[in-house]
C-alpha positions in Angstrom: 102.5 124.8 106.2 99.0 124.3 107.4 97.9 124.9 111.8 95.6 122.7 112.6 93.2 123.5 115.8 92.0 120.8 117.4 89.7 121.9 120.0 88.0 120.0 123.5 91.2 118.0 123.5 91.9 116.1 127.2 94.6 117.9 128.5 96.0 114.4 129.5 96.7 113.2 125.9 100.5 112.6 124.9 101.7 114.4 122.0 102.3 110.3 120.9 98.6 109.7 121.5 97.5 112.5 119.0 100.3 111.2 116.8 98.7 107.6 116.7 95.1 109.1 116.8 95.8 111.4 113.2 97.9 108.7 111.8 94.7 106.2 112.1 92.7 108.7 109.5 95.1 109.6 107.2 97.2 112.7 108.9 101.0 113.1 108.3 102.8 113.0 111.7 102.9 116.7 112.6 106.1 119.0 112.9 104.8 121.3 116.2 102.2 121.1 118.9 101.3 123.9 120.8 98.9 123.3 124.2 95.9 126.1 124.3 95.0 125.3 127.8 92.3 128.3 128.0 90.1 128.5 131.2 90.7 124.5 131.5 87.4 123.2 130.3 87.3 122.4 126.5 91.8 123.0 126.0 93.0 122.6 122.7 96.2 122.0 120.4 97.0 123.7 117.4 99.0 121.2 114.9 101.5 122.4 113.0 102.5 120.8 109.7 105.6 121.8 107.3 105.6 119.8 104.6 101.2 120.4 104.1 99.3 123.5 102.4 95.9 124.6 104.0 94.1 123.2 101.0 95.4 120.0 102.2 94.5 120.0 105.3 91.0 120.7 104.6 90.6 117.7 103.3 91.8 116.0 105.7 89.9 118.0 108.5 86.3 116.2 108.3 87.7 113.2 109.1 88.1 113.5 112.5 85.7 117.0 113.2 83.1 116.7 115.6 84.3 112.7 115.9 84.0 111.5 119.9 87.6 110.3 121.1 88.6 110.2 124.9 85.4 111.0 126.3 85.1 114.5 123.9 84.1 115.8 121.0 86.5 117.2 119.1 86.2 120.8 117.1 89.2 120.8 114.4 89.4 123.8 112.2 92.3 124.5 109.8 93.9 128.2 111.2 94.7 130.7 107.8 98.3 131.2 107.0 100.2 132.7 109.6 101.2 136.1 108.5 105.4 137.0 108.2 
């Protein structure tokens, strides 16, 4: 399992739009999404990929990091593995 933090995502973007956007750049569909609103200025999402290793996600991450999408520049990080 691997998690991807995508920061500065428009708060109005739907799950379907995220799936389509990521698929366009070779990402598989995510299994779960957690929205992180924070102060509201730079909302983020944490996407969980059950069948993907962190190493595989790191190879995909540069495809969308610093990409301008929906009037925002995305920041993308692979999260460290969660501790049981």
